Phi, psi and omega in degrees: 000314181293328179294319179298316179300315177301319177298312174306320183291317178296318178290327176287327173298312181296321181296322181293323181293315174309309183303316177296321179294320179299308182298320176296323176290324175293321179291320171309314180296321179293323179290332188286312190216021185070354166083342192291334180262325190251356185278106183211160181303320181294313182295314178302316179300312177303312181297330178275351185069037174229180177274158178302322179298321180298315178297316178298321178297327182282321189237349174081329181192172179299322180290327177291323176295315179305312181300322179291321181293321180298315181298318178297318174292322177297316182293317177293331185271357175097003180293337176291341175284356183295331179298318181291322183292322179291344176270003177295143187285338179260110186291336178292312184294324181296317178298320179294325180289326178295321180296318182295315181302310182292329179289321176302310184296322181295330187261352191280334185220127180302332178304328179299312176302316178298320177299318184289321181293332181289345181301324182287337190244353181219101183314318183296311179299317182296315179301317175299319188281322177299315176306314180290323173296328180288336170296329176294317181296321172296325175299313183293329176295319177298320187278318179301319183293327179285324182294311183277354177056039174062014185289328190279145172297146182308310179302318181289324181292318178299321179296316183298315182296318182295324180288320177294330171300318181286321184298327187265014185271162178296317181298328177292313179302312182294330180289329183272339192288329185305327182256004182222161170283160178302326177295317177299317181295321180300312182300319180295315178289324173300319180293320179293321176292326171301315182295323178293324176293316175303312181302324181290318182291325177294321178298316180287330176289326178291320178297318176298330184280334182270000000 
C-alpha cells in the first residue's frame, strides 16, 4: 500500500510539472507574436517538448489551454489578490488599490499586451478576454455602488461604472504609458476615476435639490 501511494504521488508530481511546462511554453508564444496565428495545441506541444495528446489530456482544448495560460499570467500579475482588496472597509481606498493592481498587471508581462492585441484578429482569444474583462466591470460596479451608497439612479450609476471600466482597461493604460511610468499612469487613472465618482455624486445631489 505505501508503495502504491508513492507511485501515485510521483505520477501526480510529474503531471504537474508537465502542466507547468506546457503553460510556460504557451506564455512564451504569446510574448513572441501575440499568439493569434501560431497558438495551437500542436505548436505549444512542440515548444514544451511533449506530444499533442499530452496537451489535449491536460487541457481538453485550445480554449482550455488559453484559460490556463490566462490564469497563470493573472496569478503572477497579482490579480488573485483582488478578493482581499474587495474586502477593504473603505471602498474608495479599495478602488485606488484595484486601479493600482491592474496597472501593475498591465505592465508586468509582455504577454498581456499580446493577448489584448489579439482580440481583433482571433475570435477565440477575444471571447476569452471579453469574459474576463466583464469580471472587472462587475467588480467595479460593486465598489462604485458601495461608494455612492446606492443613492445614484441606475442609469447614472451604470454610466459611471462604464467610464471607470474604460479608464482601467489595457488600451487606456497602453495609450498613456509611452510618456509615463506605470506609477504615473496609475496616479492619473486614480484621479480620473475619483473625478467620475465625484461627478456622479454631484449629479445626484443636484437632481435631488431640483
